[in-house]
Phi, psi and omega in degrees: 000133182268136181277148179258010184272142178276162175299137179275118182287147175281138177241159179293145178295135178294148185292339183268004185226134175254120182278142173284166182297323180288334178285321183284341180252010182292128181280078187299316181298317179301312184289330173297320178293316180300309182292330176290322180281333184249027184301326184293337182297330180297329177296314178296318179297321178295319179297315178299318179299312180298318178299317180294320181295307182286327174294322177295319177297317179296316181297322185268002188298329180242020178249156178291149181291146174283150176268097185244021185301316181294314180295318180293327175296314177297319178300313181293323177295316178297318179296319178295319179296318179292325178294319177295316178299317179297318179296319179298323180283329184271327187305315180301316178294316180302309182289328177297317179288314186295319183259008176281187180298126180056040192301306184298317179297314180295327181291337181258320193262350180238154179232000000 
């Protein structure tokens, strides 16, 4: 299947953000093509996920609960750490747009 996506042009790094080495070398055009060509796969994955969630509830309805406190604690710590990292990466762009010239309007009306 041939992709319809154009090459993603490189832009200068914004002055308020320092890119990590993996961010500056990320093959954005390649991944846009992959996700554009395989968009339909997300539907199948979603159906499997819903079946597993409700099937798991049905399967476990008369069985004793698993003791997952340790694993769930590690999961929540990892999730919190990734959320903090994501906020640290997003906050400079967010505040630059929001408090820049005509910020609130630009944050909603322009892309």
